N, C-alpha and C positions, 0 to 999 in steps of 0.2 A: 452424223458425227462418226469419227473413226474411233477405233478402240485403242490406238496408240496413245500413250500418255507419258508418265514421268520417266525419269532416268532409271536404268536397271538398278535394283536394290534400294531405290528411294520411293517409299510409299506415299510421300506427301503429294497431295493434289493441289496444284498452284493455280490460283484464279486471279486474273487481272480484271477488275470491275471498273466501270465508269458511270458517273451520275452527275448531271449538271449541278444538282443541289443536294446538300447533305447537312446533317447536324454539325455545329449548333444552330444552323439555319432552320427555319420552319415555314417560310413564306411560300415554298414550293408545294406545300400540301402533302397529300397522301403518298406520292412516290418516295418522299424522304423517309416516311415511317416504314414503308415497305422495305427499302434498301437497308435501313438501320436494323430492322429485325432480322433480315437475312445475314448481315455482317455479324451481328451479335450472337447468333445461334448456330454458327457453323460448328460442326463436331470436330473432334480430334482427327487429324490427318488432312485437314483442309486449311490452306493458308490463303488469305484474301488480301490483295493489294488494291485499294480503292483510290481512284483519282477523281477529284471533285474541284469545284471552284472554291476560291478563298473568301467568298462573300455570299450573302443571301440574295435571293431573287429581288431585283429592284433596288438593291443597295450599291453604292459606289465604294464604300469603305470595307476593307478586308476584316475578317475576324481577328481580334487582337491576339498576336503571338502565334498565329498558325500559318501565315502565308509562306509558301516555299518550304514547308517542313513535312516530314513523315511523322505522324502521331500514332502511337500504338493504341489499339482498341481490342482488348481480349486477344483472340487468336489472329486478329486482323490488324492491318495498318492502313492509315489514310493519308494521302498526299493532298495538301491544299494548294491548288495551282492558281497563280495570277496569270491569266491568259494574255496579259499585255506585257509580260516580262520575258524577253527572249532567253535570259540566263536560266530561268526556271525551266523553260522548255528544253533547253540543251541538257541541263542536268538530268531531267526526267528521262529523256530519250537515251542518254548514256546508261543510266541505271537499268532501264527496262530492256535494253538490247542485251545486257549481260545475263539475263535470266529467262529461260524458256518457261512458258506458261502452258498449262493443259487446257485452259479455257479463258476466252475473252467474253465477259458478260456485260452487255450494253443495256442501258435503261432509257432508251429513246430511239425512235426511228429517224427523226429529222435533225437532231442537234448537230450543228457543224463541228463544234469542238470536241464533244464527248461521244459522238458516234461516227461521223464521217471520217474524221482524222484517224481515230484508232483502226477503223476498218481498212483504210488505205495504207496505214502503217503495216498492218499484217499482210495486205496484198503485196506490198513492195518489199517485204522481208525485213523491215526495220524493227518490227516486234515479232517474236515467235509465239504464236498461239495455235495449238493444234485444232481447236474447235472454237466456234463462236455461237453464243446464245444471245438472242436479242429480245428484250421485253419492250414492246411499244407503249406500255402504260396507258392504254386507252386512245392512243393517237390514230387508230384506224377505225374507230367507231363511226357510224354514219354521221352523227352530229359533228364530230371533230373534223371530218373530211370536208364539211361544208365551209369551214373557216379557212380563208385564203385558198380556196379550192383550186383555182387555176395554177397557182404557184406549186401546189402539191402535185397536181397531175403532171406538170412538166418535169418536176424533180423525179417522180416515179419512173418516167420513161428511161432515165439513165440509171437509176438506183436499183430497179427491180432486176434487170439482167445481171448486174454485178453481184447482188446478194445471192441470186440463184446459182451463179457460177462458183461461189465460195461455199455452197452447201450450208448456209446459215440455218440454225435451228431456232425456233421461236418459243418464247415463254408467254403463255396466256394465263391470266389469273382465274378465268372462268371459261366454261364452255361457250358462253356468248362471245367472249373476246376471241376465242379460237375461230369461231365462224367469221368474225370481222376480219381476222388475219387472212383466212383462206379466201375470202371474197376478193381481197386485193392481191394476194399472192396465192393463186390456185394450187400451186405445187408445194406449198409450205409444209415443212415437217414441224409439228407443234407439240410442245409439252404443256399440259394443263395442270398447273399446281396452284392452289389457292394461296393468296397472300397471307403471310403470317401476321398475327396481331399480338400486341402486348397488353391488350385490355384485360381487366379482371373478369372472372367468370360470373361474378354477381353484379346485378344492376343496382344503381343508386336507388335508395328508398324514395317513395313519393310522399310529399308533404300534404298538408291540408289544402283544400281548394281556395280560390280567391274570388271575390266579387269584382265587378267592373269588366272592362273590355278584355277580349282575348289577347293573350301575349304571344306574339309570333317572333321568330328569330331566323336570321340567315347568317351562317358562319362558313365562310369559304373565300376563295380568291374572287375578287371582283373582275370578272372577265366574261366575254361573250359565251364561253363554254359553260359557265355555271348559271347563266340565264337569269341573273337578278332582275334585269329590266322587265322580263315577263311577270315576275312576282309583283313588281311595283304597278304595272299596268293592270293586273288582276285586282289589286287592292282598290284601284280607282272604281271598280265596278261593284264592290260589295256595299250593302246598305247599312251594315252594322258598324259600330265603333271597333277600332282595333289599334293595338300598339305593335309596331314592327321595328325591331332593333337589328342593325346590320353590323357584323364584325368581319374584318378581313382586309388584306392589303389590296389597294387599288392597282392591280397589275396592269390594267389597260386604262390609262387616264382619259382617253377619248370616250370610252365606253362608260366610265364613271360619270363623266360630264352629262351624257345622255340620261343616265339614271337620276342624277340630281335634277335635271329638267323636269322629269316626271314627278319626282318628290315635291317640287315646288307647286305642281298643279293638283296635288291630291286634296280632297276635301278635308275640312277641319276634323271630322270624326276619325280620320286615320292619322295617327301620329307616328312618323318615321324618324328614327335617330340613328346616325352613324356613330358607333361606339369605338371605332378604332380597331386595332389588332389585338389578338389574344396570344399569349404564350401557350405552348402545347399543354402544359399542366393545368391551365385554366379552362380548357374547352369543356370537359365533362361537367364540371360544377356549373358553368354558365348555361349549358343546355338544360340542366335540371330546373332552372328557374322559369322555363317557358312552357306554354301549352303545346307548341308544335314548332318544328323546324320546317321552313318552307324552302324546298330545294328542287326547282324545275330544271335540273341539269340536262344538257344535251347529250350526256353520255359519261359513264364511269366504268373503267375496267374492273374496279373493285368498289371503291367508295368508303375509305376509312372514316370519313366524317359521318357517314350514315351509321356505321357501327358505334361510333362515339355517342351519337345522339340516342340511339336505342339503349346503349349501356347506361345512359343517364335517365332512362325512363321518359324520354321526350319523343312523342310520336312524330312521324315525318310525313309531310305532304310532298310527294316526290313524283317525278316523271317516270315513265316505264322504260327509260333508257339506262337502267342499272341492273346488276344481278340480284337486287334485293326485292324484286316484285313479290315473290312468294312469301317472304318474311313479313313484308308490309301488309299483304292481304291476310296473313294469319294473325294480325293484331298489332303490327308495328306502326300502322298509320294508314295512309290512303295513297293509291296509285292514280296519277293523272294521265289518262290515255289521250284525252283531247288537249294537247299542249298548246293552248291558246289562252289569252287573257280571260275569255269567257269560261273556258273549260276549267281553268284553275280557280276562278272566282267562285264556282259552284262549291268546291271543297272548302274554300276559306269561309264562305258564308255559312255553310253547315256547321263548321267548328265554332264560329262566332256566336251562333245561336244556342250552343250547348249550355246547360246549366253548370255551375261550379262543380257539382258532383259528377256530371258527365265527363268533364275534362279530366278530373282525377281518375276516373275509371279508364279513360283513354291512355293516360300516362302509365297506369298499372299494366294495362294490356301491352304497351310498348316494351316495358321491362320484362314481362313474361315472354314475349316474342324473342327478345334478345337472349334470355336464358336458354330457350329451346335451340336457337341457332348456335350459341356458343358451345353447347355440349357436343355438337356435331363436328367441331373444328379439330383437325388432326395435327395442325402445326408442323407440317413437313417442310424442311429446308430445301429450297430448289437446288442449291449447289450440291447438297448431299445426294439428291435424286439424280442429278446429272452424273455425278461420279459413279454411282451404282450402275447407271445405265451404260456407262463406258466400260465398266468392268465386265458386265454381262455380254456386251457386244463382241 
């Protein structure tokens, strides 16, 4: 990044940010929460203009009263764009061309509308942004790159040299994500700043134990990345009774059809119920009702849903493809290193055989692990860190 920024005498640091999904939507998962927390905690001296879609992930209807409008949000403002309306595009381009920005902050590597178009607009001089910061939000994890792998490899052949020529700086949420970025972009300049969270510093209390089958839950988007299918295949291999509730939007209908096929083949001792979608304010309370969150994800750059589960004193049976392995091993749950149906089934069977008191102890341990982790969080705003870095450069 260069040190050149605002106009002489004007100390305001102007940021143009893009994100495909944003509040009041919630179906896009953790990235929405990450961007919302950044936008809502920018300090004095930073102005953020965020461009996002006017509808939630998988919806065709726009948010009521928001399409084509700038909406104030604290020190920030949000434009809700209908990507199919040329007039909104023209209006937006006219407004953005009249204001120079110190930073363009992108929250995806692949998105055509909210990453590729803004980058090309800067490249062609249609939008003035002196620096560009790109947060891939887990899109460069090994698991993510296996999905539509050929298409991504072809895209990177053209995209990699362009980004390098523009001196893009990358935002990684963890050291692990920084490694993923540098694996694909060896010369990348990476800033590692943990995602901010709005969760309380205290975990929800643990209730009394219950008799009967172990109660398991999955709360996330239903997509290949989140790996629900593996959880269902593992349940087919356990010998104990279990109840498994699924919450979340069916982002990939074909994938959900495959999941339903496995559900239909499960033995009677395993009861699986799809419970629909949850509003964000319902997630923690829902987690608190279960003995464990089953989450064999193929990769998370941060994993807000993991933090939510731990904050509800709900242990997690999770893959080792997240930055939470140390926290889970310290009492937050179990880490599945053999990410196969048989490997996951071992952990599910172990939990199913626990006594009611043992499950209560596991929940208390998860809450304690959350408290320890939460005390270490510094809650640094990435945009403030970038601004300070530019001042020092």
